[in-house]
C-alpha positions as CSV (number, residue, x, y, z in Angstrom):
1,M,12.5,-13.8,-17.4
2,H,11.3,-10.3,-18.1
3,V,8.6,-8.8,-16.1
4,L,6.8,-5.7,-16.7
5,L,5.2,-4.0,-13.9
6,A,2.5,-1.2,-14.3
7,S,1.5,1.2,-11.8
8,S,0.0,4.8,-11.1
9,E,2.5,5.3,-8.3
10,L,6.0,4.5,-7.6
11,H,8.2,5.5,-4.4
12,P,9.9,7.8,-4.3
13,F,8.6,9.5,-7.6
14,S,4.9,9.5,-6.9
15,K,2.8,8.4,-3.7
16,T,-0.5,8.7,-2.1
17,G,-0.3,5.3,0.0
18,G,1.1,1.9,0.3
19,L,0.8,1.2,-3.4
20,A,3.9,3.3,-4.2
21,D,6.0,1.5,-1.7
22,A,4.7,-2.0,-2.7
23,V,5.4,-1.7,-6.3
24,A,9.0,0.0,-5.8
25,A,10.2,-2.7,-3.3
26,L,8.5,-5.6,-5.3
27,A,10.4,-4.4,-8.6
28,Q,13.7,-4.2,-6.8
29,A,13.4,-7.5,-5.0
30,V,12.2,-9.4,-8.2
31,S,15.4,-7.7,-10.1
32,R,17.6,-8.8,-7.4
33,A,16.4,-12.4,-7.8
34,G,17.5,-12.4,-11.4
35,C,14.6,-11.2,-13.4
36,R,14.9,-8.2,-15.8
37,V,12.1,-5.7,-14.5
38,S,10.7,-2.8,-16.3
39,V,8.1,-0.5,-14.6
40,V,5.7,1.7,-16.4
41,T,4.2,4.9,-14.6
42,P,3.2,8.4,-15.3
43,L,5.7,11.3,-15.6
44,Y,4.0,13.6,-12.9
45,R,4.8,17.2,-12.7
46,G,8.2,18.1,-11.8
47,L,9.8,14.6,-11.7
48,E,12.2,15.0,-14.7
49,G,13.9,18.2,-13.2
50,R,14.4,16.3,-9.7
51,Y,16.0,13.1,-11.1
52,P,18.6,13.8,-13.5
53,G,19.2,10.3,-14.4
54,M,16.1,10.5,-16.5
55,K,16.8,10.3,-20.1
56,R,14.4,11.2,-23.0
57,T,14.2,8.2,-25.3
58,G,13.1,9.8,-28.5
59,W,10.3,7.1,-28.5
60,R,7.3,9.2,-29.3
61,F,4.0,7.6,-30.0
62,D,0.4,8.4,-30.9
63,I,-2.4,6.2,-28.9
64,P,-5.8,5.9,-30.0
65,M,-8.3,7.4,-27.3
66,G,-11.6,6.9,-29.0
67,P,-11.9,8.8,-32.0
68,E,-8.7,10.8,-31.3
69,L,-5.0,10.2,-31.2
70,V,-3.2,11.4,-28.2
71,S,0.7,11.8,-28.3
72,G,3.2,10.7,-25.7
73,E,6.8,10.0,-25.2
74,F,8.9,7.5,-22.9
75,V,11.4,9.0,-20.4
76,R,13.7,6.1,-18.9
77,L,15.6,5.8,-16.0
78,D,18.0,2.9,-15.6
79,V,18.1,2.0,-11.9
80,T,20.4,-1.2,-12.2
81,P,21.4,-3.3,-15.0
82,G,18.3,-5.4,-14.6
83,L,15.8,-2.6,-13.5
84,S,14.4,0.1,-15.8
85,L,11.7,2.5,-15.2
86,W,9.7,4.0,-18.1
87,F,7.8,7.1,-17.4
88,V,4.9,8.1,-19.6
89,D,5.0,11.7,-20.5
90,Q,1.8,13.1,-21.6
91,P,1.6,16.7,-20.0
92,G,-2.1,17.2,-20.7
93,F,-2.9,14.0,-18.5
94,Y,0.0,14.1,-15.8
95,D,1.3,17.6,-15.4
96,R,-0.9,18.6,-12.7
97,A,-0.9,19.4,-8.9
98,G,-2.3,16.4,-7.9
99,L,-2.1,12.4,-8.9
100,Y,-5.9,11.8,-8.9
101,Q,-7.7,14.8,-7.8
102,L,-7.6,18.4,-7.0
103,G,-8.5,19.3,-3.3
104,N,-11.4,16.6,-2.7
105,D,-12.5,16.4,-6.2
106,D,-11.4,13.6,-8.9
107,F,-10.0,14.8,-12.0
108,A,-13.0,14.5,-14.6
109,D,-10.9,12.7,-17.2
110,N,-9.3,10.2,-15.0
111,A,-10.6,7.1,-17.0
112,Q,-8.6,8.6,-20.2
113,R,-5.6,9.5,-18.1
114,F,-5.1,5.8,-16.8
115,L,-6.4,4.1,-20.0
116,F,-3.5,6.0,-21.6
117,L,-1.1,4.8,-19.2
118,T,-2.3,1.3,-19.7
119,K,-2.1,1.5,-23.6
120,A,1.4,3.0,-23.1
121,A,2.4,0.0,-21.2
122,L,1.1,-2.4,-23.7
123,L,2.9,-0.6,-26.4
124,L,6.1,-1.1,-24.5
125,A,5.6,-4.7,-24.0
126,R,4.8,-5.1,-27.7
127,H,7.8,-3.4,-29.0
128,H,10.4,-3.7,-26.2
129,P,13.6,-5.5,-27.6
130,E,13.2,-8.2,-24.9
131,P,9.4,-8.7,-24.7
132,P,8.0,-9.4,-21.2
133,A,6.8,-12.9,-20.3
134,I,4.5,-11.4,-17.6
135,I,2.6,-8.1,-17.4
136,H,1.8,-7.4,-13.7
137,G,-0.7,-4.6,-13.1
138,H,-1.3,-3.0,-9.9
139,D,-4.8,-1.6,-8.6
140,W,-7.7,-0.1,-10.6
141,Q,-5.7,2.3,-12.6
142,V,-4.4,-0.4,-15.0
143,G,-7.4,-2.8,-14.5
144,L,-8.1,-2.8,-18.0
145,L,-4.5,-4.3,-19.0
146,P,-5.8,-7.9,-18.8
147,L,-8.7,-7.1,-20.9
148,L,-6.7,-5.4,-23.6
149,V,-4.2,-8.3,-23.7
150,H,-6.9,-11.0,-23.7
151,H,-8.6,-9.3,-26.7
152,A,-5.1,-9.1,-28.5
153,R,-4.8,-12.8,-27.7
154,V,-7.9,-14.0,-28.8
155,T,-8.3,-12.1,-31.9
156,G,-4.7,-13.1,-33.1
157,T,-3.4,-9.6,-33.2
158,W,-0.6,-10.4,-30.7
159,A,0.7,-13.8,-31.5
160,K,3.0,-14.2,-28.5
161,A,1.0,-12.0,-25.9
162,P,2.4,-12.2,-22.3
163,R,0.6,-13.9,-19.4
164,T,-1.1,-11.3,-17.0
165,V,-1.1,-10.9,-13.2
166,F,-3.4,-8.5,-11.5
167,T,-2.9,-7.1,-7.9
168,I,-5.8,-5.7,-5.7
169,H,-4.2,-3.4,-3.1
170,N,-7.7,-2.1,-1.9
171,L,-10.9,-3.4,-3.4
172,A,-12.7,-0.4,-2.0
173,Y,-11.2,1.7,-4.9
174,Q,-12.5,0.4,-8.3
175,G,-12.3,3.2,-10.9
176,S,-16.0,3.2,-11.8
177,F,-16.9,5.5,-14.7
178,P,-20.0,6.2,-16.9
179,A,-20.4,3.5,-19.6
180,A,-19.6,6.0,-22.3
181,A,-16.0,5.9,-21.3
182,W,-15.6,2.5,-23.0
183,A,-15.1,4.3,-26.3
184,Y,-11.6,5.3,-25.1
185,T,-10.7,1.7,-25.1
186,N,-11.3,1.3,-28.8
187,L,-12.7,-2.1,-28.4
188,P,-15.9,-3.4,-29.9
189,P,-19.0,-2.5,-27.9
190,A,-19.8,-6.3,-27.8
191,W,-16.8,-6.7,-25.4
192,F,-18.4,-4.5,-22.9
193,H,-20.4,-7.0,-20.9
194,L,-20.6,-8.6,-17.5
195,E,-17.7,-10.9,-17.8
196,S,-15.4,-8.1,-18.6
197,A,-15.7,-4.4,-17.3
198,A,-19.3,-3.8,-17.1
199,H,-20.8,-3.2,-13.6
200,H,-24.2,-2.0,-12.9
201,G,-24.3,-0.2,-16.1
202,R,-21.1,1.4,-15.6
203,L,-17.3,0.8,-16.7
204,N,-15.4,-0.7,-13.9
205,F,-11.6,-0.8,-14.3
206,L,-11.0,-3.1,-11.5
207,K,-13.5,-5.7,-12.3
208,A,-12.0,-6.1,-16.0
209,G,-8.8,-7.0,-14.1
210,L,-10.5,-9.4,-11.8
211,C,-12.4,-11.1,-14.8
212,L,-9.5,-11.5,-17.4
213,A,-6.3,-11.6,-15.8
214,D,-4.6,-14.8,-15.9
215,A,-3.8,-14.7,-12.2
216,L,-5.0,-12.7,-9.4
217,T,-3.1,-11.5,-6.1
218,T,-4.0,-9.4,-3.2
219,V,-1.7,-7.9,-0.5
220,S,-2.4,-10.6,2.5
221,P,-3.7,-14.2,2.7
222,R,-6.5,-13.0,5.0
223,Y,-7.5,-10.2,2.8
224,A,-7.8,-12.7,-0.1
225,R,-10.4,-14.7,1.9
226,E,-12.3,-11.7,3.2
227,I,-12.9,-10.0,-0.3
228,C,-14.8,-13.1,-1.2
229,T,-17.3,-12.2,1.2
230,L,-20.3,-10.1,1.2
231,E,-18.8,-8.0,4.0
232,F,-15.6,-7.1,2.4
233,G,-16.4,-7.8,-1.3
234,C,-17.4,-4.4,-2.2
235,G,-19.9,-5.6,-4.7
236,L,-17.4,-8.0,-6.6
237,E,-17.6,-10.8,-4.2
238,G,-19.4,-12.8,-6.9
239,V,-16.5,-12.3,-9.2
240,L,-13.9,-13.0,-6.8
241,C,-15.6,-16.1,-5.5
242,R,-15.8,-17.4,-9.2
243,R,-12.0,-16.9,-9.4
244,E,-11.2,-18.1,-6.0
245,H,-8.7,-20.6,-7.2
246,D,-6.9,-18.1,-9.2
247,L,-6.6,-15.7,-6.3
248,T,-3.5,-15.8,-3.9
249,G,-2.9,-13.6,-1.1
250,I,0.8,-12.6,-0.6
251,L,1.7,-10.3,2.4
252,N,3.5,-7.1,1.5
253,G,7.2,-6.7,2.5
254,V,9.1,-4.0,4.1
255,D,12.4,-2.5,2.5
256,Y,14.6,-3.0,5.7
257,S,17.4,-1.0,3.9
258,E,15.0,2.1,4.6
259,W,13.0,1.0,7.9
260,N,16.0,0.2,10.0
261,T,16.8,1.2,13.5
262,T,20.8,0.8,13.4
263,A,21.7,2.9,10.4
264,N,18.9,5.4,10.0
265,P,19.7,9.1,9.5
266,A,16.0,10.0,10.7
267,L,16.7,8.6,14.2
268,P,18.8,10.3,16.8
269,H,19.7,7.2,18.5
270,A,20.5,3.8,17.0
271,Y,19.3,0.6,18.5
272,D,18.4,-3.1,17.9
273,A,16.7,-6.0,19.6
274,M,19.8,-6.8,21.9
275,H,20.6,-3.1,22.7
276,L,17.4,-1.2,23.7
277,A,19.0,1.8,25.5
278,G,18.9,3.7,22.0
279,K,15.0,3.1,22.2
280,A,14.5,4.6,25.5
281,A,16.8,7.5,24.3
282,N,14.5,8.0,21.3
283,K,11.5,8.1,23.5
284,A,12.7,10.9,25.5
285,A,13.8,12.7,22.5
286,L,10.3,12.4,20.7
287,Q,8.6,13.5,24.0
288,K,10.7,16.5,24.1
289,E,10.2,17.2,20.4
290,M,6.5,16.9,20.6
291,G,6.0,18.9,23.8
292,L,5.2,16.0,26.1
293,P,6.7,15.5,29.6
294,E,9.8,13.4,29.4
295,R,8.7,10.4,31.4
296,P,10.6,7.0,30.8
297,D,7.9,5.2,33.2
298,V,4.8,6.2,30.9
299,P,3.8,4.0,27.9
300,L,3.8,5.9,24.8
301,F,1.4,5.0,22.2
302,G,1.5,6.3,18.6
303,N,-0.4,6.4,15.3
304,I,0.7,7.5,11.8
305,S,-2.3,7.4,9.3
306,R,-4.4,8.9,6.9
307,L,-7.3,10.1,9.0
308,A,-10.3,8.2,7.7
309,E,-13.0,6.1,8.9
310,Q,-11.4,3.0,7.4
311,K,-8.3,3.3,9.5
312,G,-10.4,3.4,12.6
313,C,-9.2,6.8,13.6
314,D,-12.8,7.6,15.3
315,L,-12.2,4.5,17.5
316,I,-8.7,5.9,18.7
317,V,-10.5,9.2,19.7
318,G,-13.2,7.4,21.5
319,A,-10.9,5.0,23.3
320,L,-8.6,7.9,24.4
321,D,-11.5,9.8,25.5
322,L,-12.3,6.8,27.8
323,L,-8.8,6.1,29.2
324,L,-6.8,9.4,29.2
325,P,-8.6,10.7,32.3
326,E,-7.8,7.4,34.4
327,T,-4.5,6.4,32.8
328,G,-1.2,8.2,32.6
329,L,-0.5,7.0,29.0
330,Q,0.9,9.3,26.3
331,F,-0.2,9.3,22.6
332,V,1.5,11.1,19.6
333,L,-0.2,11.2,16.1
334,L,1.1,12.1,12.8
335,G,-1.6,12.3,10.0
336,S,-4.1,14.2,8.2
337,G,-7.3,13.6,6.2
338,D,-11.1,14.0,7.3
339,A,-11.3,17.5,8.9
340,A,-13.8,16.2,11.6
341,L,-11.3,13.8,12.7
342,E,-8.4,16.5,12.6
343,K,-10.7,18.7,14.8
344,S,-11.3,15.6,17.3
345,F,-7.7,15.1,17.6
346,R,-6.9,18.7,18.1
347,A,-9.5,18.9,20.9
348,L,-8.1,15.8,22.6
349,A,-4.5,17.6,22.6
350,L,-6.2,20.6,24.1
351,R,-7.9,18.8,26.7
352,F,-4.9,16.6,27.8
353,P,-1.8,18.8,26.8
354,E,0.7,16.4,28.9
355,Q,-0.6,13.4,27.5
356,V,-1.6,14.1,23.9
357,A,0.5,15.6,20.9
358,I,-0.4,15.6,17.3
359,K,1.1,16.7,14.1
360,I,-1.3,17.2,11.3
361,G,0.5,16.7,7.9
362,F,3.0,14.4,6.4
363,D,6.6,14.1,7.5
364,P,8.4,10.9,6.5
365,R,11.4,11.4,9.0
366,L,9.0,12.0,12.0
367,A,7.3,9.0,10.9
368,H,10.5,7.1,11.7
369,R,11.1,8.8,15.0
370,I,7.6,7.9,16.1
371,E,8.0,4.3,15.3
372,A,11.4,4.3,17.2
373,A,10.2,6.2,20.2
374,C,6.8,4.4,20.9
375,D,6.3,1.4,23.2
376,F,2.9,0.7,21.3
377,F,1.3,1.5,17.8
378,L,-2.4,1.7,17.4
379,M,-3.9,0.3,13.9
380,P,-7.8,-0.2,14.7
381,S,-8.6,-0.5,10.9
382,R,-12.0,-1.5,9.8
383,F,-10.4,-3.3,7.1
384,E,-6.8,-3.4,6.1
385,P,-5.8,-5.3,3.0
386,C,-2.0,-5.5,4.3
387,G,-1.0,-2.6,6.3
388,L,2.5,-1.5,6.5
389,N,2.7,0.4,9.6
390,Q,2.3,-2.6,11.8
391,L,5.4,-4.3,10.0
392,Y,7.5,-1.1,10.4
393,S,6.3,-1.1,14.3
394,L,7.4,-4.7,14.6
395,R,10.9,-4.0,13.5
396,Y,11.1,-0.9,15.7
397,G,10.1,-2.5,18.9
398,A,6.6,-0.6,19.0
399,I,4.3,-3.4,19.7
400,P,1.1,-3.2,17.5
401,V,-2.3,-3.0,18.9
402,V,-4.5,-3.9,15.9
403,R,-8.0,-5.0,14.9
404,E,-8.2,-8.5,13.8
405,T,-8.7,-8.0,10.1
406,G,-6.6,-8.5,6.8
407,G,-2.9,-8.3,6.8
408,L,-3.0,-6.9,10.5
409,A,-4.1,-10.4,11.5
410,D,-1.6,-12.1,9.2
411,S,1.5,-10.3,10.7
412,V,0.5,-9.5,14.3
413,V,0.5,-12.5,16.7
414,D,-1.8,-12.3,19.9
415,P,-0.8,-14.3,22.8
416,R,-4.2,-16.0,22.9
417,D,-3.2,-17.6,19.5
418,D,0.5,-18.4,20.2
419,P,2.2,-17.1,23.6
420,E,5.6,-18.2,22.3
421,R,5.4,-16.0,19.2
422,A,3.1,-13.3,20.6
423,N,4.2,-9.8,19.3
424,G,1.2,-7.7,19.5
425,I,-2.4,-7.4,20.6
426,H,-5.6,-8.3,18.7
427,F,-9.3,-7.0,19.2
428,A,-12.3,-7.8,17.1
429,A,-15.3,-5.4,17.8
430,I,-15.5,-2.1,15.9
431,T,-16.1,0.0,18.9
432,P,-13.9,2.5,21.1
433,A,-14.6,0.2,24.1
434,A,-13.0,-2.9,22.3
435,L,-10.1,-0.7,21.5
436,A,-9.9,0.5,25.1
437,W,-10.1,-3.1,26.2
438,A,-7.0,-3.8,23.8
439,I,-4.9,-0.9,25.2
440,R,-5.7,-1.9,28.8
441,K,-3.9,-5.2,27.8
442,A,-1.1,-3.3,26.4
443,L,-0.8,-1.2,29.8
444,A,-0.6,-4.7,31.5
445,V,2.3,-5.8,29.1
446,Y,4.0,-2.6,29.9
447,E,3.9,-3.3,33.7
448,D,5.4,-6.8,33.2
449,P,9.2,-6.2,32.1
450,L,9.4,-9.8,31.0
451,A,6.3,-9.8,28.9
452,L,7.4,-6.5,27.2
453,A,10.7,-7.8,26.5
454,H,9.2,-11.1,25.2
455,F,6.8,-9.3,22.8
456,R,9.6,-6.7,21.6
457,W,12.1,-9.4,21.0
458,N,9.6,-11.6,18.7
459,G,8.7,-8.5,16.7
460,M,12.0,-7.2,16.1
461,R,13.3,-10.5,14.9
462,A,10.3,-11.1,12.6
463,D,11.2,-11.3,8.9
464,F,9.0,-9.4,6.6
465,S,11.6,-8.8,4.1
466,W,10.7,-8.2,0.3
467,E,13.3,-10.9,-0.5
468,K,11.1,-13.2,1.2
469,Q,7.7,-12.0,-0.2
470,A,9.3,-11.7,-3.7
471,G,10.0,-15.5,-3.9
472,E,6.3,-15.9,-3.4
473,Y,5.7,-13.7,-6.7
474,L,8.4,-15.6,-8.6
475,R,6.7,-18.9,-8.0
476,L,3.4,-17.4,-8.9
477,Y,5.0,-16.1,-12.2
478,S,6.3,-19.5,-12.9
479,D,3.0,-21.2,-12.3
480,V,1.4,-18.8,-14.7
481,L,3.8,-19.2,-17.5
482,H,3.5,-23.0,-17.4
483,G,-0.1,-23.2,-16.5
484,P,-3.0,-23.7,-19.1
């Protein structure tokens, strides 16, 4: 079976969040399972020069975008015999300083940019020597893929059109544009209606995928249930409720070849669940690196995040403000984002220099060192479709303290729910006091060596590999192919 994945991001070539990691890992895992996999993604600025294996195919094409034709070319990189990456080269759209925006301002032509990517993916699917049986689109940027395939199927212009799967990575980002952008689809005006891409008088890329894909997935079972509710549905809960039987929640996986504690060049000391001396050494090394007192007796908490309200970063500030004066805990942060939150964390570090250390920015190697050093990892997200850092934390022996939502609830087991399988701590209320209560529970675990060892053992031995999760996608693909 040939599966074509389409995504605006693909690790390590382009990334703003977990989408890039998930698509790259899924592609590799499905390929290792025996499928032929093609991935279509933009050729962003500077990629061709950094990856010499990329080859110009000579496959140039003109794609209608409203009344105009826009030219492009495919650049190919063969990763393995069964996995090929197809980069869409269109300098006017993709040779830019950012993927979606410059500064805090979205590019004004994002509708055209990602509709071009969508049409290029369909062009590849139509003319590939081995046409794909499944086209699997990821997030709003390619949300119009199922609509365009559906149109070709019902109008008879694509006799053996593939089946379509569409994955929601974060429902809050929908790709909503003025209705006039519909012209760039080159579809009849009559197709712009409430059962396709029309939403409150605007063109909604994500809604098109939700309405017309043959199957829908999202990145955790609980999030699949949550987005069918008014609280989490982001205005699309009605569509999702109607398609509830076509919606499957499949938890994202972890690439353990990258996120491991035994053969990791980012870590100064190796360790595993049976041999934790290296974790203690990593803790001392990070305390020194971040300018904190080297104290093995003090619990070290961490957070690696985009600093945003969704991630509950304000709850961390509030909880630490309550706890730091009366406890000896230490806290390290790596992240960037909202200016007010950055300022709040800097203020905490100034007030408590022996307990709080922060680095504003993005540093992948430091992220590994923080996970390896920390005793606990804070993820108080208001909503979290899947989350990846809690999965990394489990493998690294950094016990997650999470809000009970989405993929966090699916992957972290609280002792109240299952004492034998407990690997972390849940809390529910979206308040600093509730997070502070959960942190106090963590401090109690830290004071009990047997409990600490039990939580770590369960976490470090949990299997969230992509090989396991890819099996669920393969079953879904088979069901879609053999369904009505």
